[in-house]
Steps between C-alpha positions, in 0.01 A plus 500: 500500500133545401552770230198684647283203418263597777165398351364147489165439319326169571211363296333166583487276189155445352377550857129400491571205273797388714285506811236286329771253393614472863141429607454249219831354372313314222478837320876520458626435149166588339393833340289663770358846562336671794194704419130496416363160401257639247602606149418855599759505777869594469832341600642632826819293485636236258758241601813462286365198311197708390722794399667272242164513312492882516264518794544795732325710767202711390433267203134396467432137591333427162820608324714290736287192412554568132878521535520205741188274497636283786568791735393443865305793644510545878277758676672775703529464877614843622499415868740207437734723296504764776592234759793376286607859428503573876725196552750625240510858632548378854821335372605810303449721804783308674751639246414872499282758662494702178245313287249653260225245426369591156242223469408164646796339323752776445726725708807722485756467776769756601809297585740796542537426872580131448871411488468207263555414136165583326496192281576264788235678710244459220570135462473452878159666498388279210616185680338606828165581340493177302588279800233662719219557249574288189482817284765637265573862435711695254725782626643801324793695640606849397593850615148636471140385528390498136803307385466248782143442399600454139773255603258282701317415178818422304570148605169342612412272659712472819773719353737771624615777269720806560499828305810703574563864413753410221229290327262796449364603254650229272308218665173682451530586130336189353212495742148594390407836651220351714761322712602836650320588823265794442413408139144370505271409209398859409854633514618201295238563231593871485867418467420240236328772308833686493664182365657409829482130599839422660698668771780569247251716306378663817857597592512709181221727619605822670404605849304797368301279257397254772426782742280680246304194395478306826546764772646387832477138393724583198766623741473177702532286185800700376684440829405134554630378167828663596506328838392798707239436770538669836195348671548335840330197649168613653437294812172679570340436165120559538240296325238715320212255481385149565219331314332201331410478135356202317379419152209256512494185287133580430343849495309587814149637428323444829505774766485242783810323368683829456425604857620162631827535307547853633449378856766231448736758353446732797573214744821399315615863479432558873706191592787612276504853645497369856777249431717789380391728788384774259185707458353662193338843458352435151276212377485455118264278306594394147259340252569390143193407290491232233549771230828589681366835624663568835379725781631578848330647804693623805425623856746660741433440867554745781673230704706223334383141550578137447172367647304264277157645584597859417682400179202289385233766580699768314560269206132405491404868499738562207348209315153647545619815321582301183242451229543125423369475147728222377648176640829545685822323406731650763465632860760673710512643854795708619604682818737790448652804677643244742637575846677290761257369759777504761546870451126563529486297823796685641331832424181386672699376799667839535163673475353280774796566719467872439131495593569292807768737621265796454226328703744454793585872508 
C-alpha cells in the first residue's frame, strides 16, 4: 500500500563536486569547491567537507578563501557534467516513462503506475546509480511534487525521506519559509517585513491576506504549506534558453581580445545547441563593465539556428552596437526562444514532399 506516495524527487548530491572527485579521488576528504579560480568568481558547487566551513553555491571565491584558507578550487567542466548527467538519466529512464527533468542533477518521477514499495524502489535506484556511475543521490517521496522535492533535501547525502499526509503541516512548522517551493528571495524579504520567518508563522496568515499581498503566488503558498499541490509531472518540459556566461579573472579592455572571446563563446554555444538538437530564434549578448553596469543586446532571427557562423556574426553585430567605454568584467552569450530541431526538420521534409507531389501532378 503506497498511501498515494506517487511522487519521487531525486537530487544528485553535490553533483559537480562529486564528479570532480570521481575524476580525481585525491580530492576526497578535503574541502573543495567547483567554480571560478579568480577571487572575482563564485562557487558553483561545494563538496560536503567545504560546507562544514559555511561554503555554499553562489558565494564569492574571495569569501570562501577567508572562511576556509585551504579550500581547493576546481574550474567548472560543463561538458563532463552533462555526460555524467546523461548516464544517470539513462538509468532513471529504465524505471519510469513519466520523468520531469528539472535541471542537470534533479528530476521528479511519477511512480503511480509502479507496483512496488516506494522506499524499496528509491533505495534500488540509489544502489543502481551508484554501482553504474559512482554517484550518490538523495530521494524524497511524497503524495505531491513540492513535498517530494522538500523531502529530497531532508536527509542528504544519499538519503531517502518520506513525507506522508498525516505528517503535514506539523513537519513543516519549524522550517524557515524559504524552504517552501515558490518562496524566493524577494518573497522571503517581503514576508520577513511582516514578521514572518518560519512556516508556523506563515500558517497564521489568512488566505485573503496572502492573496492581497502576493497575488496568485500567495494562493500557491497558502496551499503548499498545507500540503496541497495538484501539479503533475511534465514529461515535455521545454528549456527556455541556453547560454554561456563568464566573469574574467582580469578585466578585458582590448577589442581584439573581446572579439576572440565572443567567437569562442559562439562556437561553444553552437556545439551545445547541436548536441541537444535544438535551435534558437533569439541571440542575446550580455556585458558587465568593471563598474558593475550591465547591458544586454538582443536580435530575433526569422529562422532559428544553431550554426556557429550565424551565431557569431549576429553576436559580433550586437557587440558593435555597444559603446565600450570601460573594461569588461563579464561576457555572456545566450540563445533563447528554443525549438526542437527534429520538429523543424520534419516540417521541412513534409514541405519538400508536398512540393514534389505537386510537381508530379
